Every structure is written in C-alpha cells, then in structure tokens.
RODO-2510 file (C-alpha; in nm, 4 decimals, decimal comma):
residues 378
     n   res          X          Y          Z
     1     m    10,5817    -0,4827     2,5767
     2     s    10,4497    -0,1435     2,4125
     3     n    10,7368     0,1198     2,4685
     4     q    10,5181     0,3507     2,3758
     5     p    10,4583     0,6694     2,5921
     6     n    10,1652     0,6885     2,8541
     7     l     9,8969     0,9386     2,7070
     8     e     9,8225     1,0409     3,0705
     9     d    10,1435     1,1247     3,1787
    10     t    10,1222     1,3644     2,8614
    11     q     9,8388     1,5626     3,0550
    12     p     9,7947     1,8730     3,2853
    13     k     9,7515     1,7454     3,5844
    14     s     9,5332     1,9757     3,8600
    15     p     9,7251     1,9838     4,2428
    16     f     9,3773     1,9555     4,3964
    17     n     9,3685     1,5614     4,2122
    18     q     9,6402     1,4773     4,5077
    19     l     9,3580     1,5715     4,8089
    20     p     9,1488     1,3431     4,9023
    21     g     8,7909     1,4004     4,8646
    22     e     8,6670     1,6622     4,6340
    23     g     8,8739     1,9778     4,5113
    24     r     8,8596     2,2555     4,7230
    25     r     8,7167     2,5708     4,6889
    26     p     8,9627     2,8897     4,5715
    27     p     8,9726     3,1107     4,9276
    28     r     8,6714     3,3270     4,9624
    29     m     8,8472     3,7298     4,9317
    30     i     8,7405     3,9926     5,2139
    31     d     8,5418     4,2743     5,0485
    32     p     8,7103     4,5919     5,2226
    33     e     8,3503     4,7984     5,2071
    34     d     8,2411     4,5275     5,4333
    35     s     8,5067     4,5398     5,6670
    36     g     8,4731     4,9016     5,7335
    37     r     8,0819     4,8898     5,7889
    38     r     8,1864     4,6007     6,0952
    39     a     8,4650     4,8345     6,2198
    40     g     8,1881     5,0988     6,1964
    41     c     7,9478     4,9041     6,3655
    42     g     8,1400     4,8283     6,6894
    43     m     8,2692     5,2180     6,7263
    44     m     7,9370     5,3305     6,7599
    45     g     7,8561     5,0516     6,9675
    46     f     8,1455     5,1746     7,1827
    47     v     8,0599     5,5429     7,1481
    48     g     7,7566     5,4281     7,3157
    49     g     7,8507     5,2416     7,5757
    50     l     8,0937     5,5888     7,6659
    51     m     7,7566     5,8255     7,6232
    52     i     7,5243     5,5691     7,8695
    53     l     7,8184     5,5272     8,1676
    54     f     7,9041     5,9417     8,1634
    55     a     7,4501     5,9047     8,1538
    56     v     7,4203     5,7391     8,4511
    57     v     7,7310     5,8734     8,5554
    58     i     7,5620     6,2284     8,5878
    59     v     7,2568     6,1190     8,7202
    60     l     7,4300     5,9329     9,0179
    61     l     7,6071     6,2982     9,0898
    62     a     7,3183     6,5076     9,0325
    63     g     7,1662     6,2678     9,2798
    64     a     7,4108     6,3352     9,5284
    65     a     7,3766     6,6750     9,5232
    66     g     7,0036     6,6790     9,5426
    67     w     7,0757     6,4862     9,8801
    68     t     7,4051     6,7185    10,0414
    69     t     7,1923     7,0050     9,9741
    70     g     6,8620     6,8379    10,1431
    71     q     7,1253     6,7726    10,4584
    72     r     7,2020     7,1451    10,4568
    73     e     6,8935     7,3121    10,4664
    74     a     6,8151     7,0091    10,6924
    75     a     7,0727     7,0850    10,9758
    76     a     7,0387     7,4863    10,8434
    77     a     6,6803     7,4536    10,9660
    78     a     6,7004     7,2748    11,2714
    79     t     6,9883     7,5153    11,4106
    80     s     6,7510     7,7873    11,2485
    81     t     6,4443     7,6544    11,5163
    82     q     6,7354     7,5456    11,8419
    83     r     6,8282     7,9214    11,8023
    84     a     6,4569     8,0465    11,8516
    85     a     6,3909     7,8371    12,1426
    86     i     6,6976     7,9401    12,2659
    87     d     6,6344     8,3000    12,2449
    88     e     6,3177     8,2623    12,3756
    89     q     6,4014     8,0713    12,6802
    90     l     6,6630     8,3815    12,7312
    91     a     6,3810     8,6108    12,6812
    92     r     6,1707     8,4427    12,9609
    93     i     6,4306     8,4553    13,2416
    94     p     6,4237     8,7822    13,3827
    95     a     5,9864     8,7382    13,4446
    96     d     6,0380     8,4373    13,6569
    97     v     6,3239     8,6098    13,8498
    98     s     6,1059     8,9168    13,9138
    99     s     5,8166     8,7104    13,9915
   100     g     6,0443     8,4965    14,1569
   101     n     5,8863     8,1570    14,0161
   102     i     6,2042     7,9567    14,1471
   103     v     6,0856     7,6088    13,9570
   104     l     6,0262     7,7629    13,6014
   105     l     6,3726     7,9657    13,6000
   106     d     6,5704     7,6533    13,7858
   107     a     6,4366     7,4322    13,4212
   108     r     6,4607     7,7020    13,1998
   109     l     6,8551     7,7284    13,3210
   110     r     6,9187     7,3238    13,3025
   111     f     6,7742     7,2975    12,9620
   112     l     7,0601     7,6114    12,8133
   113     e     7,2624     7,4439    12,9952
   114     a     7,2801     7,1079    12,8588
   115     l     7,2878     7,3017    12,5011
   116     g     7,6298     7,4488    12,6311
   117     v     7,4728     7,8314    12,6087
   118     q     7,7205     8,0671    12,8042
   119     q     7,4344     8,2944    12,8697
   120     v     7,4114     8,0791    13,1716
   121     g     7,6622     8,1931    13,4148
   122     e     7,5426     8,5556    13,3697
   123     f     7,2504     8,4445    13,5329
   124     a     7,3530     8,1864    13,8082
   125     p     7,4095     8,4499    14,0714
   126     t     7,0464     8,5504    14,0669
   127     a     6,8805     8,2188    14,0931
   128     t     7,1480     8,1398    14,3429
   129     a     7,0140     8,5050    14,5231
   130     l     6,6762     8,3865    14,4719
   131     f     6,6353     8,0517    14,5809
   132     i     6,7920     8,1352    14,8776
   133     s     6,5627     8,4551    14,9357
   134     s     6,3121     8,2944    14,9324
   135     q     6,3954     8,0050    15,2430
   136     p     6,2198     8,0747    15,4971
   137     t     6,3840     8,2572    15,7855
   138     l     6,4034     8,0435    16,1550
   139     t     6,3476     8,3307    16,4235
   140     p     6,4569     8,2099    16,7562
   141     t     6,2338     8,1980    17,0521
   142     p     6,2499     8,2991    17,4117
   143     t     6,3264     8,0550    17,6837
   144     p     6,1300     8,1479    17,9503
   145     t     6,2977     8,1715    18,2947
   146     l     6,1660     7,9350    18,5838
   147     e     6,2126     8,0323    18,9053
   148     a     6,4211     7,8194    19,0948
   149     a     6,0516     7,7075    19,3617
   150     v     5,8768     7,5850    19,0291
   151     i     5,8992     7,3089    18,9229
   152     a     5,7880     7,2532    18,6402
   153     p     5,5604     7,0394    18,5110
   154     e     5,6486     6,6929    18,3128
   155     v     5,5055     6,7261    17,9371
   156     t     5,4869     6,4211    17,7777
   157     a     5,4616     6,4668    17,4347
   158     e     5,2016     6,2462    17,1392
   159     i     5,3922     6,0505    16,9235
   160     t     5,1747     6,0247    16,5708
   161     d     5,2540     5,8195    16,3171
   162     a     5,1562     6,0944    16,0544
   163     p     5,4923     5,9885    15,7858
   164     p     5,6594     6,3173    15,7230
   165     p     5,6487     6,5195    15,3483
   166     t     5,7521     6,3368    15,0628
   167     a     5,9356     6,5325    14,7684
   168     g     6,0075     6,4518    14,4279
   169     a     6,2640     6,4206    14,2169
   170     g     6,5132     6,6798    14,3024
   171     g     6,3699     6,7804    14,6312
   172     y     6,0926     6,9400    14,4041
   173     d     5,7301     6,8942    14,5054
   174     l     5,6024     6,7718    14,1804
   175     a     5,2498     6,7197    14,2802
   176     a     5,2206     7,1482    14,3366
   177     i     5,3398     7,1191    14,0196
   178     y     5,1107     6,9401    13,8667
   179     q     4,8690     7,1691    14,0227
   180     q     5,0121     7,4924    13,8850
   181     a     5,0423     7,3246    13,5012
   182     q     4,6528     7,2689    13,5839
   183     n     4,5997     7,6476    13,7306
   184     s     4,7181     7,7442    13,4639
   185     f     4,5611     7,4810    13,2085
   186     g     4,2136     7,6658    13,3466
   187     a     4,3091     8,0111    13,3440
   188     g     4,3573     7,9530    12,9644
   189     a     4,7812     8,0391    13,0410
   190     y     4,8622     7,7795    12,8071
   191     e     5,2370     7,8041    12,7191
   192     d     5,3034     7,8591    13,1027
   193     a     5,1050     7,5177    13,1645
   194     a     5,3095     7,3354    12,9117
   195     e     5,5832     7,4497    13,0387
   196     y     5,5436     7,3052    13,4400
   197     l     5,4060     7,0113    13,2655
   198     d     5,7335     7,0075    13,1062
   199     v     5,9143     7,0831    13,4061
   200     i     5,8289     6,7809    13,5643
   201     i     5,9627     6,4940    13,2785
   202     a     6,1831     6,6189    13,2881
   203     l     6,2385     6,6287    13,6742
   204     d     6,1067     6,2512    13,6542
   205     e     5,9302     6,1388    13,3629
   206     g     5,7209     5,8432    13,5563
   207     y     5,5347     6,0637    13,7719
   208     e     5,1684     5,9867    13,6892
   209     t     5,2242     5,9343    13,3686
   210     a     4,9192     5,9120    13,2275
   211     a     4,7842     6,2167    13,3789
   212     v     5,0243     6,4236    13,2669
   213     r     5,0170     6,3075    12,8815
   214     r     4,6763     6,4085    12,9066
   215     l     4,7383     6,6879    13,0261
   216     m     4,9590     6,7815    12,7958
   217     s     4,8251     6,6920    12,4701
   218     q     4,4579     6,9068    12,5802
   219     t     4,7206     7,2237    12,6771
   220     l     4,9515     7,2148    12,3091
   221     n     4,5805     7,1425    12,1513
   222     a     4,4444     7,4965    12,3079
   223     w     4,7778     7,6255    12,2439
   224     a     4,7624     7,5777    11,8954
   225     r     4,3661     7,6867    11,7902
   226     n     4,4908     7,9995    12,0002
   227     l     4,7632     8,0340    11,7513
   228     y     4,6002     7,9937    11,4450
   229     q     4,3283     8,2886    11,5630
   230     a     4,5791     8,4268    11,5898
   231     m     4,7487     8,4342    11,3005
   232     q     5,0716     8,2897    11,3802
   233     p     5,0723     7,9933    11,2161
   234     a     5,4695     7,9078    11,2237
   235     a     5,4405     7,9454    11,5699
   236     a     5,0750     7,6742    11,6251
   237     n     5,2883     7,3979    11,3830
   238     l     5,5497     7,4364    11,6071
   239     v     5,3021     7,3555    11,9076
   240     i     5,0918     7,0966    11,6417
   241     d     5,4234     6,8546    11,6266
   242     r     5,4264     6,8573    11,9860
   243     a     5,1269     6,8189    12,0180
   244     r     5,1205     6,4945    11,8253
   245     q     5,3813     6,3149    12,0480
   246     y     5,1601     6,3507    12,3015
   247     g     4,8298     6,2082    12,0901
   248     a     4,5730     6,2637    11,8152
   249     l     4,5160     6,6207    11,7986
   250     e     4,1654     6,7750    11,7949
   251     d     3,9147     6,8395    11,5625
   252     g     3,9964     7,0889    11,2881
   253     l     4,3496     7,1053    11,3922
   254     e     4,4947     6,8410    11,1285
   255     y     4,3316     7,0871    10,8833
   256     e     4,4459     7,3973    11,0301
   257     s     4,7905     7,2476    11,0321
   258     y     4,7720     7,1755    10,6512
   259     a     4,6631     7,5226    10,5636
   260     a     4,9130     7,7424    10,7096
   261     t     5,1684     7,4991    10,6006
   262     l     5,0502     7,5803    10,2470
   263     y     5,0258     7,9139    10,3454
   264     l     5,3516     7,9580    10,4511
   265     n     5,5227     7,7712    10,1327
   266     a     5,3716     8,0120     9,9450
   267     r     5,5312     8,3194    10,1165
   268     a     5,8503     8,1523    10,0645
   269     l     5,8383     8,1450     9,7058
   270     v     5,6284     8,4225     9,6595
   271     g     5,9400     8,6558     9,4560
   272     s     6,1592     8,3944     9,3685
   273     d     6,0064     8,1222     9,2320
   274     y     5,6513     8,2291     9,0669
   275     s     5,5614     7,8824     8,9355
   276     a     5,5852     7,6839     9,1943
   277     a     5,4326     7,9724     9,4067
   278     i     5,1110     8,0264     9,2685
   279     q     5,0523     7,6394     9,2640
   280     a     5,0805     7,7192     9,6410
   281     l     4,8594     7,9966     9,6575
   282     r     4,5838     7,8374     9,4270
   283     e     4,5963     7,4497     9,6415
   284     l     4,5067     7,7710     9,9113
   285     v     4,2799     7,9397     9,7427
   286     n     4,1236     7,6314     9,6607
   287     l     4,0647     7,5530    10,0594
   288     g     3,7463     7,7673     9,9983
   289     s     3,6955     8,1609    10,0606
   290     g     3,5710     8,0794    10,4843
   291     g     3,9358     7,9893    10,4838
   292     r     4,1465     8,2080    10,7507
   293     y     4,4375     8,2895    10,4925
   294     y     4,1735     8,3396    10,1846
   295     q     4,1832     8,7213    10,1403
   296     e     4,5230     8,7653    10,1214
   297     a     4,6283     8,4179     9,9166
   298     l     4,3951     8,6079     9,6907
   299     q     4,6237     8,9405     9,6955
   300     m     4,9502     8,6685     9,6774
   301     l     4,8289     8,5028     9,3589
   302     f     4,7332     8,8198     9,2074
   303     t     5,1283     8,9659     9,2808
   304     a     5,2630     8,6548     9,2398
   305     y     5,0668     8,6748     8,8672
   306     v     5,1795     8,9987     8,7678
   307     g     5,5512     8,9690     8,8682
   308     y     5,5906     8,6017     8,5885
   309     g     5,4080     8,8170     8,3926
   310     d     5,6677     9,0935     8,4528
   311     a     5,9487     8,8878     8,4589
   312     w     5,8242     8,7350     8,0827
   313     a     5,8066     9,0925     7,9384
   314     a     6,1031     9,1757     8,0727
   315     q     6,3429     8,8962     7,8596
   316     g     6,1067     9,0327     7,5643
   317     a     5,8693     8,7855     7,5430
   318     y     5,5247     8,9402     7,5377
   319     c     5,2873     8,5710     7,4490
   320     p     5,3381     8,4347     7,7718
   321     a     5,3934     8,7762     7,9290
   322     e     4,9692     8,8023     7,7704
   323     q     4,9066     8,5067     7,9527
   324     q     5,0116     8,5804     8,2926
   325     y     4,8721     8,8836     8,3057
   326     r     4,5267     8,8060     8,2099
   327     n     4,5234     8,4775     8,4710
   328     a     4,5863     8,8014     8,7752
   329     l     4,2544     9,0738     8,6465
   330     q     4,1000     8,6640     8,6636
   331     v     4,2336     8,6915     9,0358
   332     l     4,1437     9,0545     9,0590
   333     s     4,1045     9,3323     8,9101
   334     s     4,3295     9,6482     8,8277
   335     g     4,3768     9,9602     8,5564
   336     s     4,7747     9,8676     8,5514
   337     v     4,7525     9,5631     8,4842
   338     s     4,4887     9,5627     8,1969
   339     a     4,6937     9,8146     8,0150
   340     k     5,0195     9,5950     8,0552
   341     l     4,8130     9,3376     7,9166
   342     s     4,6872     9,5466     7,6556
   343     t     5,1010     9,6551     7,5415
   344     a     5,1630     9,2992     7,5878
   345     v     4,8801     9,1924     7,2995
   346     n     5,0565     9,4605     7,0848
   347     f     5,3939     9,3199     7,1177
   348     c     5,2392     8,9565     7,0318
   349     q     5,0410     8,9890     6,7616
   350     n     5,2595     9,2022     6,5757
   351     g     5,5952     9,1301     6,6699
   352     t     5,8522     9,1015     6,9527
   353     p     6,1233     9,3997     7,0083
   354     t     6,4948     9,3093     7,0042
   355     p     6,4997     9,1883     7,4136
   356     d     6,8279     9,4228     7,6293
   357     p     7,0756     9,2139     7,6311
   358     l     7,1038     9,2418     8,0218
   359     a     6,7246     9,2352     8,1300
   360     g     6,6278     8,9608     8,3535
   361     q     7,0129     8,8538     8,4594
   362     g     6,8014     8,7920     8,7778
   363     g     6,6212     8,5007     8,6494
   364     v     6,2224     8,4610     8,6430
   365     g     6,2275     8,0956     8,8114
   366     s     6,4607     7,9397     9,0637
   367     g     6,7354     7,8111     8,8192
   368     g     6,7573     8,1404     8,6497
   369     g     6,7106     8,2736     8,2877
   370     l     6,4216     8,2623     8,0655
   371     p     6,1346     8,0677     8,2426
   372     p     6,0820     7,6991     8,1526
   373     i     5,8895     7,5974     7,8536
   374     g     5,5047     7,5129     7,8927
   375     a     5,5001     7,7629     8,2187
   376     p     5,2425     8,0117     8,1444
   377     g     4,9908     7,8129     8,0718
   378     q     4,9611     7,7466     8,4765
***
C-alpha cells in the first residue's frame, strides 16, 4: 500500500455536502422597510374599521333619537286632542242642563267619567236633580164614596195582549234617540245628530247597526263639508278622520282634506322653517286659483320668501338673499321688497360687508345657523 496521503482529505469541505440532496440556500434576509409597510397597512385597516364602527353607532343613535322624538310628539298630540275634546264636552254641559236634554247630559258625563275628569263630580247633583224633576209626578185621584144602599155594579176589565213598551240598554228608548238623530240631521244640526248616534253606539253597539252607521257616515260627511266652507280646516279634518271609520267619503272631501292638511302644515312652518314652509305653500298654490286657500296661500308664500331673504341678509349672505327677494316679487309686487332686492344686488356684486357676529343667532332653518347650501334655488 502506498503511504501517500489522500488528496481529497486535504481539500476544504462544504458543510452542505453532508446534507441529503442539493445544497440549501442561505436564509432570506427580511427587509425592514417591507415590514414597516405591512405594519402600516394593518394599522390603517384597524383605524378604518374603527371609523366604520363609529359611523354605524352614530346612525343607530340618530335613529333612536328620531324615534324617541316622534313618540314624544305623537303623545303630545294625543294629549292635546283629548284635552280639546274634554273642554268641548264641559262647555256644552250647561246648555244641556238649561234645555233639559237628559240623554246628552248623561252621555257627556259618562264619557268624562271614563276619562277620569274630576269636574264630573261638580255636575252630578245638578244632573240628579234634573233627572228627578223630569220624571212624571203621580197625582192622587179622589175615590168616590157610595151610599150603602147602592150596590156598585160589577165591572169586568177586558184583558188585552198588547205588550208593554220596551226600553233599550240602561232604560233608554233607543228608537226615540235614533229618531232625534234623524230630526237633527234633517234640520242641519249635524253635531247634535252625531252626538245622539254616539249615545246609541255607547249604550248598545248592536242596535240597528247598518242604519246607525249609514246615518253617522252621512252626518259626519255633511258636518265636515260645513266646517270646510266655514274655513275651519283643523276641526273639519278631525271630523273627516271619524267619517272614514264609517265608510267612504263623499265626493270632493278627500281633496278638501288634502288641501286643508297642506294649509295647516304650511301655517305651522312659516316663521320657523322657511324652506319647508315654501315647499308646502307652493304645493298649495299649485292646486289652482279656485281653491279656498289660494289667496291666503299666495300672501303666505310672499311673506315666507321675504322672511327667508331677510334671514340670509342678516347673516351677510346677500347673494342668496337676492334670489329669495326675486322669488317674492314673482308672487306679489312690493316697493319695500324691491328696495331690499336692490340693496342685496349691490352688495352681492360689489362685495359683501363683514357680517355682525351676533346677527342671526336664532337661525334660519329648523336647525339654526346659516341656511342649508342650495336652499336659495327653491
């Protein structure tokens, strides 16, 4: 054997030759800038998620606040309507007492008692005395004396099969009350007719249901029509709401109710929310010059445009004020408004003066502050 050393033992050996397969690649170095970019993207996603969550919470809170406000306004409206009904019934009681109308007096007192009105106790003694005084009094008839010698002939009373008169619920003659309702309807006393029918329904809801409902529908329709003609739209709309419970409205009353609603809404908005008031008034005017509210609606629309322009001008915003004054002059002519228009045009074209920081603190629209952007085009 040769003693020469193996040349392969003297060569440098790679540590990767000891591993199976091909040599492994060295580990990849992580770029610090790439890691930073990933962390930044993650943080942006987290912040974006928080913003979306906050937006959802804000929407939910706003919806809950709107629902609560609506419930509060509905409860206030119901309370106001009930208070008005109670006051009306209390005001009519003295007339029933003076006329001796026991039926309506009893119905009013029962209605007020069911609502827990304390004034019912004040009228109870008067109602009781009126009832007692209305009852027929029995006058004793003298009994003739017969001489002892005279024998009174025996009289045999004939028995008839005629039934005794029947009374309705609570001892009232419902047929007589219904006749009173018919008489009142024929005389044009629609409110009295409705009250008689209310008494019948309260005492016995099943009494002549079809006839009572038909007469009630005719009564309420005629009553509402009279109220519209007398320019009492709020009272007429209340009667219309009752009439719908007894059938379809007569011709023209749906239109009357719609026009009256626009008119009442516009009146409530004028001076508080110019934009909404102008929209409602324009709808009312668009119904035509033959409407019963047309002339008043024109004047109210003119006033709303001028008030809106004044509100803009008070904030130093003369360009929007110019548009509102022009709108007003398209409705009605006015020298004072023409002067306001000239002033607004001058300031709008030549520069707006510095507004007073205390001006317009009451706000213009329903939300206060400056009017909403885009409102002048209305």
